[in-house]
HTML snippet that shows the backbone in 3Dmol.js (N, CA, C, O; Angstrom):
<script src="https://3Dmol.org/build/3Dmol-min.js"></script>
<div id="view" style="width:600px;height:400px;position:relative"></div>
<script>
const pdb = `
ATOM      1  N   SER A   1     -17.616  44.793 -24.537  1.00  0.00           N
ATOM      2  CA  SER A   1     -18.966  43.902 -24.737  1.00  0.00           C
ATOM      3  C   SER A   1     -19.942  45.091 -25.283  1.00  0.00           C
ATOM      4  O   SER A   1     -20.964  44.714 -25.856  1.00  0.00           O
ATOM      5  N   GLY A   2     -19.710  46.540 -25.151  1.00  0.00           N
ATOM      6  CA  GLY A   2     -20.764  47.480 -25.488  1.00  0.00           C
ATOM      7  C   GLY A   2     -21.520  47.779 -24.301  1.00  0.00           C
ATOM      8  O   GLY A   2     -22.174  48.806 -24.482  1.00  0.00           O
ATOM      9  N   ALA A   3     -21.701  47.241 -23.055  1.00  0.00           N
ATOM     10  CA  ALA A   3     -22.041  47.389 -21.810  1.00  0.00           C
ATOM     11  C   ALA A   3     -21.885  48.809 -21.330  1.00  0.00           C
ATOM     12  O   ALA A   3     -20.819  49.381 -21.557  1.00  0.00           O
ATOM     13  N   ALA A   4     -22.948  49.491 -20.623  1.00  0.00           N
ATOM     14  CA  ALA A   4     -22.666  50.841 -19.996  1.00  0.00           C
ATOM     15  C   ALA A   4     -21.481  50.742 -18.831  1.00  0.00           C
ATOM     16  O   ALA A   4     -21.350  49.745 -18.121  1.00  0.00           O
ATOM     17  N   VAL A   5     -20.899  51.557 -18.767  1.00  0.00           N
ATOM     18  CA  VAL A   5     -19.901  51.806 -17.758  1.00  0.00           C
ATOM     19  C   VAL A   5     -20.041  52.963 -16.799  1.00  0.00           C
ATOM     20  O   VAL A   5     -20.024  54.110 -17.246  1.00  0.00           O
ATOM     21  N   ALA A   6     -20.189  52.716 -15.419  1.00  0.00           N
ATOM     22  CA  ALA A   6     -20.411  53.927 -14.720  1.00  0.00           C
ATOM     23  C   ALA A   6     -18.932  54.169 -14.423  1.00  0.00           C
ATOM     24  O   ALA A   6     -17.987  53.384 -14.352  1.00  0.00           O
ATOM     25  N   GLY A   7     -19.028  55.644 -14.255  1.00  0.00           N
ATOM     26  CA  GLY A   7     -17.614  56.389 -13.467  1.00  0.00           C
ATOM     27  C   GLY A   7     -16.596  56.515 -14.812  1.00  0.00           C
ATOM     28  O   GLY A   7     -15.422  56.763 -14.540  1.00  0.00           O
ATOM     29  N   ALA A   8     -16.848  56.407 -15.838  1.00  0.00           N
ATOM     30  CA  ALA A   8     -15.949  56.405 -17.141  1.00  0.00           C
ATOM     31  C   ALA A   8     -15.635  57.894 -17.323  1.00  0.00           C
ATOM     32  O   ALA A   8     -16.560  58.704 -17.256  1.00  0.00           O
ATOM     33  N   LYS A   9     -14.286  58.326 -17.566  1.00  0.00           N
ATOM     34  CA  LYS A   9     -14.096  59.783 -17.880  1.00  0.00           C
ATOM     35  C   LYS A   9     -14.190  59.858 -19.631  1.00  0.00           C
ATOM     36  O   LYS A   9     -13.602  59.299 -20.557  1.00  0.00           O
ATOM     37  N   ILE A  10     -15.227  60.835 -19.506  1.00  0.00           N
ATOM     38  CA  ILE A  10     -15.478  61.172 -21.188  1.00  0.00           C
ATOM     39  C   ILE A  10     -14.824  62.564 -21.397  1.00  0.00           C
ATOM     40  O   ILE A  10     -15.133  63.525 -20.694  1.00  0.00           O
ATOM     41  N   GLU A  11     -13.991  62.623 -22.303  1.00  0.00           N
ATOM     42  CA  GLU A  11     -13.491  64.055 -22.862  1.00  0.00           C
ATOM     43  C   GLU A  11     -13.736  64.248 -24.166  1.00  0.00           C
ATOM     44  O   GLU A  11     -13.725  63.298 -24.948  1.00  0.00           O
ATOM     45  N   ILE A  12     -13.974  65.431 -24.533  1.00  0.00           N
ATOM     46  CA  ILE A  12     -14.450  65.840 -26.087  1.00  0.00           C
ATOM     47  C   ILE A  12     -13.411  67.043 -26.298  1.00  0.00           C
ATOM     48  O   ILE A  12     -13.294  67.958 -25.483  1.00  0.00           O
ATOM     49  N   TYR A  13     -12.709  66.944 -27.421  1.00  0.00           N
ATOM     50  CA  TYR A  13     -11.785  68.155 -27.838  1.00  0.00           C
ATOM     51  C   TYR A  13     -11.758  68.348 -29.219  1.00  0.00           C
ATOM     52  O   TYR A  13     -11.632  67.453 -30.054  1.00  0.00           O
ATOM     53  N   SER A  14     -11.885  69.603 -29.448  1.00  0.00           N
ATOM     54  CA  SER A  14     -11.468  70.150 -30.759  1.00  0.00           C
ATOM     55  C   SER A  14     -10.214  70.719 -31.151  1.00  0.00           C
ATOM     56  O   SER A  14      -9.774  71.741 -30.623  1.00  0.00           O
ATOM     57  N   GLU A  15      -9.558  70.022 -32.162  1.00  0.00           N
ATOM     58  CA  GLU A  15      -8.237  70.577 -32.389  1.00  0.00           C
ATOM     59  C   GLU A  15      -8.073  71.816 -33.124  1.00  0.00           C
ATOM     60  O   GLU A  15      -7.059  72.513 -33.074  1.00  0.00           O
ATOM     61  N   SER A  16      -9.167  72.076 -33.846  1.00  0.00           N
ATOM     62  CA  SER A  16      -9.089  73.217 -34.716  1.00  0.00           C
ATOM     63  C   SER A  16      -9.517  74.682 -33.753  1.00  0.00           C
ATOM     64  O   SER A  16      -9.420  75.825 -34.200  1.00  0.00           O
ATOM     65  N   THR A  17      -9.886  74.416 -32.686  1.00  0.00           N
ATOM     66  CA  THR A  17     -10.435  75.688 -31.814  1.00  0.00           C
ATOM     67  C   THR A  17      -9.681  75.370 -30.403  1.00  0.00           C
ATOM     68  O   THR A  17      -9.600  76.374 -29.697  1.00  0.00           O
ATOM     69  N   GLY A  18      -9.157  74.284 -29.884  1.00  0.00           N
ATOM     70  CA  GLY A  18      -8.666  73.876 -28.568  1.00  0.00           C
ATOM     71  C   GLY A  18      -9.913  73.746 -27.506  1.00  0.00           C
ATOM     72  O   GLY A  18      -9.749  73.623 -26.292  1.00  0.00           O
ATOM     73  N   PHE A  19     -10.839  73.781 -27.984  1.00  0.00           N
ATOM     74  CA  PHE A  19     -12.111  73.629 -27.189  1.00  0.00           C
ATOM     75  C   PHE A  19     -11.818  72.215 -26.355  1.00  0.00           C
ATOM     76  O   PHE A  19     -11.432  71.262 -27.031  1.00  0.00           O
ATOM     77  N   ARG A  20     -11.983  72.034 -24.911  1.00  0.00           N
ATOM     78  CA  ARG A  20     -11.945  70.856 -24.223  1.00  0.00           C
ATOM     79  C   ARG A  20     -13.075  70.891 -23.219  1.00  0.00           C
ATOM     80  O   ARG A  20     -13.400  71.942 -22.665  1.00  0.00           O
ATOM     81  N   ARG A  21     -13.682  69.715 -22.985  1.00  0.00           N
ATOM     82  CA  ARG A  21     -14.411  69.521 -21.944  1.00  0.00           C
ATOM     83  C   ARG A  21     -14.427  68.195 -21.500  1.00  0.00           C
ATOM     84  O   ARG A  21     -14.061  67.295 -22.256  1.00  0.00           O
ATOM     85  N   SER A  22     -14.906  67.914 -20.076  1.00  0.00           N
ATOM     86  CA  SER A  22     -15.051  66.538 -19.657  1.00  0.00           C
ATOM     87  C   SER A  22     -16.168  66.450 -18.931  1.00  0.00           C
ATOM     88  O   SER A  22     -16.936  67.365 -18.634  1.00  0.00           O
ATOM     89  N   ALA A  23     -16.244  65.103 -18.604  1.00  0.00           N
ATOM     90  CA  ALA A  23     -17.484  64.703 -17.659  1.00  0.00           C
ATOM     91  C   ALA A  23     -17.259  63.247 -17.324  1.00  0.00           C
ATOM     92  O   ALA A  23     -16.458  62.524 -17.916  1.00  0.00           O
ATOM     93  N   VAL A  24     -18.204  62.804 -16.109  1.00  0.00           N
ATOM     94  CA  VAL A  24     -17.715  61.283 -16.109  1.00  0.00           C
ATOM     95  C   VAL A  24     -19.287  60.653 -16.069  1.00  0.00           C
ATOM     96  O   VAL A  24     -20.238  61.343 -15.700  1.00  0.00           O
ATOM     97  N   SER A  25     -19.389  59.622 -16.387  1.00  0.00           N
ATOM     98  CA  SER A  25     -20.495  58.855 -16.709  1.00  0.00           C
ATOM     99  C   SER A  25     -21.415  58.473 -15.445  1.00  0.00           C
ATOM    100  O   SER A  25     -20.927  57.989 -14.423  1.00  0.00           O
ATOM    101  N   GLY A  26     -22.559  58.688 -15.575  1.00  0.00           N
ATOM    102  CA  GLY A  26     -23.149  58.141 -14.287  1.00  0.00           C
ATOM    103  C   GLY A  26     -23.603  56.512 -14.358  1.00  0.00           C
ATOM    104  O   GLY A  26     -23.391  55.785 -15.328  1.00  0.00           O
ATOM    105  N   ASP A  27     -24.159  56.179 -13.324  1.00  0.00           N
ATOM    106  CA  ASP A  27     -24.594  54.774 -12.886  1.00  0.00           C
ATOM    107  C   ASP A  27     -25.044  54.029 -14.044  1.00  0.00           C
ATOM    108  O   ASP A  27     -24.759  52.839 -14.171  1.00  0.00           O
ATOM    109  N   ASP A  28     -25.741  54.676 -14.909  1.00  0.00           N
ATOM    110  CA  ASP A  28     -26.289  53.888 -16.278  1.00  0.00           C
ATOM    111  C   ASP A  28     -25.310  54.236 -17.322  1.00  0.00           C
ATOM    112  O   ASP A  28     -25.666  53.912 -18.454  1.00  0.00           O
ATOM    113  N   GLY A  29     -24.233  54.782 -17.229  1.00  0.00           N
ATOM    114  CA  GLY A  29     -23.239  54.998 -18.254  1.00  0.00           C
ATOM    115  C   GLY A  29     -23.490  56.076 -19.064  1.00  0.00           C
ATOM    116  O   GLY A  29     -22.738  56.257 -20.021  1.00  0.00           O
ATOM    117  N   ARG A  30     -24.575  56.968 -18.826  1.00  0.00           N
ATOM    118  CA  ARG A  30     -24.995  57.812 -19.656  1.00  0.00           C
ATOM    119  C   ARG A  30     -24.290  59.274 -18.994  1.00  0.00           C
ATOM    120  O   ARG A  30     -24.073  59.388 -17.788  1.00  0.00           O
ATOM    121  N   TYR A  31     -24.018  60.218 -19.876  1.00  0.00           N
ATOM    122  CA  TYR A  31     -23.299  61.406 -19.641  1.00  0.00           C
ATOM    123  C   TYR A  31     -24.039  62.659 -20.419  1.00  0.00           C
ATOM    124  O   TYR A  31     -24.684  62.437 -21.444  1.00  0.00           O
ATOM    125  N   SER A  32     -23.924  63.853 -19.930  1.00  0.00           N
ATOM    126  CA  SER A  32     -24.238  65.072 -20.729  1.00  0.00           C
ATOM    127  C   SER A  32     -23.356  66.090 -20.802  1.00  0.00           C
ATOM    128  O   SER A  32     -22.718  66.391 -19.792  1.00  0.00           O
ATOM    129  N   MET A  33     -23.197  66.705 -21.869  1.00  0.00           N
ATOM    130  CA  MET A  33     -22.196  67.990 -21.984  1.00  0.00           C
ATOM    131  C   MET A  33     -23.022  69.060 -22.695  1.00  0.00           C
ATOM    132  O   MET A  33     -22.801  69.238 -23.893  1.00  0.00           O
ATOM    133  N   PRO A  34     -23.782  69.658 -22.187  1.00  0.00           N
ATOM    134  CA  PRO A  34     -24.842  70.814 -22.971  1.00  0.00           C
ATOM    135  C   PRO A  34     -23.933  71.982 -23.106  1.00  0.00           C
ATOM    136  O   PRO A  34     -23.039  72.318 -22.330  1.00  0.00           O
ATOM    137  N   GLY A  35     -24.320  72.570 -24.263  1.00  0.00           N
ATOM    138  CA  GLY A  35     -23.807  74.025 -24.667  1.00  0.00           C
ATOM    139  C   GLY A  35     -22.177  73.758 -25.247  1.00  0.00           C
ATOM    140  O   GLY A  35     -21.280  74.557 -24.975  1.00  0.00           O
ATOM    141  N   LEU A  36     -21.984  72.729 -25.939  1.00  0.00           N
ATOM    142  CA  LEU A  36     -20.852  72.479 -26.785  1.00  0.00           C
ATOM    143  C   LEU A  36     -21.210  73.416 -28.142  1.00  0.00           C
ATOM    144  O   LEU A  36     -22.374  73.550 -28.521  1.00  0.00           O
ATOM    145  N   PRO A  37     -20.022  74.073 -28.852  1.00  0.00           N
ATOM    146  CA  PRO A  37     -20.062  74.592 -29.721  1.00  0.00           C
ATOM    147  C   PRO A  37     -20.315  73.696 -31.109  1.00  0.00           C
ATOM    148  O   PRO A  37     -20.117  72.493 -30.939  1.00  0.00           O
ATOM    149  N   VAL A  38     -20.638  74.012 -32.183  1.00  0.00           N
ATOM    150  CA  VAL A  38     -20.807  73.302 -33.450  1.00  0.00           C
ATOM    151  C   VAL A  38     -19.453  73.209 -33.960  1.00  0.00           C
ATOM    152  O   VAL A  38     -18.695  74.175 -33.871  1.00  0.00           O
ATOM    153  N   GLY A  39     -19.033  71.925 -34.580  1.00  0.00           N
ATOM    154  CA  GLY A  39     -17.960  71.645 -34.951  1.00  0.00           C
ATOM    155  C   GLY A  39     -17.568  70.587 -34.873  1.00  0.00           C
ATOM    156  O   GLY A  39     -18.366  69.845 -34.300  1.00  0.00           O
ATOM    157  N   GLU A  40     -16.263  69.914 -35.332  1.00  0.00           N
ATOM    158  CA  GLU A  40     -15.711  68.714 -35.233  1.00  0.00           C
ATOM    159  C   GLU A  40     -15.032  68.197 -34.000  1.00  0.00           C
ATOM    160  O   GLU A  40     -14.489  69.125 -33.400  1.00  0.00           O
ATOM    161  N   PHE A  41     -14.874  67.021 -33.410  1.00  0.00           N
ATOM    162  CA  PHE A  41     -14.593  66.877 -32.092  1.00  0.00           C
ATOM    163  C   PHE A  41     -14.006  65.414 -32.277  1.00  0.00           C
ATOM    164  O   PHE A  41     -14.375  64.553 -33.076  1.00  0.00           O
ATOM    165  N   THR A  42     -12.907  65.354 -31.245  1.00  0.00           N
ATOM    166  CA  THR A  42     -12.401  63.975 -30.882  1.00  0.00           C
ATOM    167  C   THR A  42     -13.041  63.670 -29.645  1.00  0.00           C
ATOM    168  O   THR A  42     -12.936  64.496 -28.738  1.00  0.00           O
ATOM    169  N   LEU A  43     -13.786  62.458 -29.427  1.00  0.00           N
ATOM    170  CA  LEU A  43     -14.399  61.950 -28.185  1.00  0.00           C
ATOM    171  C   LEU A  43     -13.724  60.798 -27.611  1.00  0.00           C
ATOM    172  O   LEU A  43     -13.358  59.882 -28.348  1.00  0.00           O
ATOM    173  N   SER A  44     -13.517  60.766 -26.281  1.00  0.00           N
ATOM    174  CA  SER A  44     -12.814  59.436 -25.852  1.00  0.00           C
ATOM    175  C   SER A  44     -13.483  59.243 -24.391  1.00  0.00           C
ATOM    176  O   SER A  44     -14.022  60.092 -23.681  1.00  0.00           O
ATOM    177  N   ALA A  45     -13.292  57.934 -24.176  1.00  0.00           N
ATOM    178  CA  ALA A  45     -13.896  57.517 -22.772  1.00  0.00           C
ATOM    179  C   ALA A  45     -12.908  56.428 -22.242  1.00  0.00           C
ATOM    180  O   ALA A  45     -12.436  55.573 -22.992  1.00  0.00           O
ATOM    181  N   SER A  46     -12.671  56.493 -21.132  1.00  0.00           N
ATOM    182  CA  SER A  46     -11.769  55.581 -20.326  1.00  0.00           C
ATOM    183  C   SER A  46     -12.132  55.380 -18.953  1.00  0.00           C
ATOM    184  O   SER A  46     -12.915  56.097 -18.330  1.00  0.00           O
ATOM    185  N   LYS A  47     -11.457  54.251 -18.454  1.00  0.00           N
ATOM    186  CA  LYS A  47     -11.820  53.737 -17.224  1.00  0.00           C
ATOM    187  C   LYS A  47     -10.711  52.739 -16.788  1.00  0.00           C
ATOM    188  O   LYS A  47     -10.307  51.927 -17.620  1.00  0.00           O
ATOM    189  N   GLU A  48     -10.168  52.754 -15.463  1.00  0.00           N
ATOM    190  CA  GLU A  48      -9.091  52.007 -15.268  1.00  0.00           C
ATOM    191  C   GLU A  48      -9.768  50.442 -15.246  1.00  0.00           C
ATOM    192  O   GLU A  48     -10.814  50.278 -14.619  1.00  0.00           O
ATOM    193  N   GLY A  49      -9.302  49.613 -15.763  1.00  0.00           N
ATOM    194  CA  GLY A  49      -9.660  48.173 -15.971  1.00  0.00           C
ATOM    195  C   GLY A  49     -10.493  48.067 -17.152  1.00  0.00           C
ATOM    196  O   GLY A  49     -11.126  47.016 -17.246  1.00  0.00           O
ATOM    197  N   PHE A  50     -10.638  48.949 -18.099  1.00  0.00           N
ATOM    198  CA  PHE A  50     -11.374  48.672 -19.183  1.00  0.00           C
ATOM    199  C   PHE A  50     -10.428  49.298 -20.608  1.00  0.00           C
ATOM    200  O   PHE A  50      -9.599  50.206 -20.546  1.00  0.00           O
ATOM    201  N   GLN A  51     -10.722  48.730 -21.529  1.00  0.00           N
ATOM    202  CA  GLN A  51     -10.159  49.391 -22.966  1.00  0.00           C
ATOM    203  C   GLN A  51     -10.644  50.761 -23.249  1.00  0.00           C
ATOM    204  O   GLN A  51     -11.837  51.040 -23.136  1.00  0.00           O
ATOM    205  N   ALA A  52      -9.758  51.616 -23.610  1.00  0.00           N
ATOM    206  CA  ALA A  52     -10.193  53.070 -23.830  1.00  0.00           C
ATOM    207  C   ALA A  52     -10.739  53.071 -25.078  1.00  0.00           C
ATOM    208  O   ALA A  52     -10.368  52.237 -25.904  1.00  0.00           O
ATOM    209  N   LYS A  53     -11.949  54.264 -25.450  1.00  0.00           N
ATOM    210  CA  LYS A  53     -12.407  54.089 -26.780  1.00  0.00           C
ATOM    211  C   LYS A  53     -12.301  55.592 -27.114  1.00  0.00           C
ATOM    212  O   LYS A  53     -12.756  56.483 -26.397  1.00  0.00           O
ATOM    213  N   LYS A  54     -11.612  55.788 -28.353  1.00  0.00           N
ATOM    214  CA  LYS A  54     -11.778  56.858 -28.981  1.00  0.00           C
ATOM    215  C   LYS A  54     -12.555  57.256 -30.397  1.00  0.00           C
ATOM    216  O   LYS A  54     -12.285  56.550 -31.369  1.00  0.00           O
ATOM    217  N   ILE A  55     -13.315  58.127 -30.537  1.00  0.00           N
ATOM    218  CA  ILE A  55     -14.097  58.571 -32.019  1.00  0.00           C
ATOM    219  C   ILE A  55     -13.508  59.873 -32.382  1.00  0.00           C
ATOM    220  O   ILE A  55     -13.514  60.869 -31.659  1.00  0.00           O
ATOM    221  N   ASP A  56     -13.001  59.783 -33.560  1.00  0.00           N
ATOM    222  CA  ASP A  56     -12.258  60.904 -34.267  1.00  0.00           C
ATOM    223  C   ASP A  56     -13.230  61.464 -35.529  1.00  0.00           C
ATOM    224  O   ASP A  56     -13.750  60.742 -36.379  1.00  0.00           O
ATOM    225  N   LYS A  57     -13.338  62.826 -35.444  1.00  0.00           N
ATOM    226  CA  LYS A  57     -14.052  63.459 -36.578  1.00  0.00           C
ATOM    227  C   LYS A  57     -15.414  63.336 -36.146  1.00  0.00           C
ATOM    228  O   LYS A  57     -16.174  63.086 -37.081  1.00  0.00           O
ATOM    229  N   LEU A  58     -16.006  63.440 -34.929  1.00  0.00           N
ATOM    230  CA  LEU A  58     -17.227  63.554 -34.708  1.00  0.00           C
ATOM    231  C   LEU A  58     -17.855  64.945 -34.651  1.00  0.00           C
ATOM    232  O   LEU A  58     -17.541  65.891 -33.928  1.00  0.00           O
ATOM    233  N   ALA A  59     -18.996  64.839 -35.752  1.00  0.00           N
ATOM    234  CA  ALA A  59     -19.279  66.345 -36.043  1.00  0.00           C
ATOM    235  C   ALA A  59     -20.764  66.464 -35.174  1.00  0.00           C
ATOM    236  O   ALA A  59     -21.658  65.622 -35.083  1.00  0.00           O
ATOM    237  N   LEU A  60     -20.675  67.789 -34.596  1.00  0.00           N
ATOM    238  CA  LEU A  60     -21.874  68.201 -33.976  1.00  0.00           C
ATOM    239  C   LEU A  60     -22.581  69.082 -34.703  1.00  0.00           C
ATOM    240  O   LEU A  60     -22.059  70.139 -35.057  1.00  0.00           O
ATOM    241  N   ILE A  61     -23.696  68.807 -34.982  1.00  0.00           N
ATOM    242  CA  ILE A  61     -24.544  69.667 -35.786  1.00  0.00           C
ATOM    243  C   ILE A  61     -25.624  70.369 -35.098  1.00  0.00           C
ATOM    244  O   ILE A  61     -26.115  69.669 -34.212  1.00  0.00           O
ATOM    245  N   VAL A  62     -26.136  71.482 -35.211  1.00  0.00           N
ATOM    246  CA  VAL A  62     -27.316  72.378 -34.515  1.00  0.00           C
ATOM    247  C   VAL A  62     -28.555  71.446 -34.665  1.00  0.00           C
ATOM    248  O   VAL A  62     -29.028  71.019 -35.719  1.00  0.00           O
ATOM    249  N   GLY A  63     -29.064  71.175 -33.150  1.00  0.00           N
ATOM    250  CA  GLY A  63     -30.331  70.626 -33.187  1.00  0.00           C
ATOM    251  C   GLY A  63     -30.162  69.238 -33.089  1.00  0.00           C
ATOM    252  O   GLY A  63     -31.185  68.640 -32.753  1.00  0.00           O
ATOM    253  N   LEU A  64     -29.209  68.584 -33.277  1.00  0.00           N
ATOM    254  CA  LEU A  64     -28.916  66.993 -33.297  1.00  0.00           C
ATOM    255  C   LEU A  64     -29.234  66.689 -31.920  1.00  0.00           C
ATOM    256  O   LEU A  64     -28.926  67.483 -31.032  1.00  0.00           O
ATOM    257  N   ARG A  65     -29.735  65.766 -31.712  1.00  0.00           N
ATOM    258  CA  ARG A  65     -29.617  64.647 -30.364  1.00  0.00           C
ATOM    259  C   ARG A  65     -29.893  63.257 -30.413  1.00  0.00           C
ATOM    260  O   ARG A  65     -30.916  62.703 -30.814  1.00  0.00           O
ATOM    261  N   ARG A  66     -28.912  62.793 -29.981  1.00  0.00           N
ATOM    262  CA  ARG A  66     -28.760  61.517 -30.252  1.00  0.00           C
ATOM    263  C   ARG A  66     -29.223  60.657 -28.755  1.00  0.00           C
ATOM    264  O   ARG A  66     -28.765  60.865 -27.632  1.00  0.00           O
ATOM    265  N   VAL A  67     -30.171  59.742 -29.116  1.00  0.00           N
ATOM    266  CA  VAL A  67     -30.216  59.079 -27.607  1.00  0.00           C
ATOM    267  C   VAL A  67     -30.468  57.706 -27.991  1.00  0.00           C
ATOM    268  O   VAL A  67     -31.178  57.397 -28.948  1.00  0.00           O
ATOM    269  N   GLU A  68     -29.874  56.887 -27.231  1.00  0.00           N
ATOM    270  CA  GLU A  68     -29.946  55.409 -27.577  1.00  0.00           C
ATOM    271  C   GLU A  68     -30.481  54.662 -26.052  1.00  0.00           C
ATOM    272  O   GLU A  68     -30.643  53.443 -25.986  1.00  0.00           O
TER     273      GLU A  68
END
`;
const viewer = $3Dmol.createViewer("view");
viewer.addModel(pdb, "pdb");
viewer.setStyle({}, {cartoon: {color: "spectrum"}});
viewer.zoomTo();
viewer.render();
</script>
């Protein structure tokens, strides 16, 4: 439905470098992963009882911040 999901496991992974980091979304569905290196990543979100979501080829660019 696109609604926020609290307690979702968020993972970001770079196939080219092997870099991996994870976080858990807060009560409002938001999460933060400061200090990520520039590059191309795969982002996934999952929580039991919900359909997992995966975004491939997500480009991280210096100085870019997306807030919705």
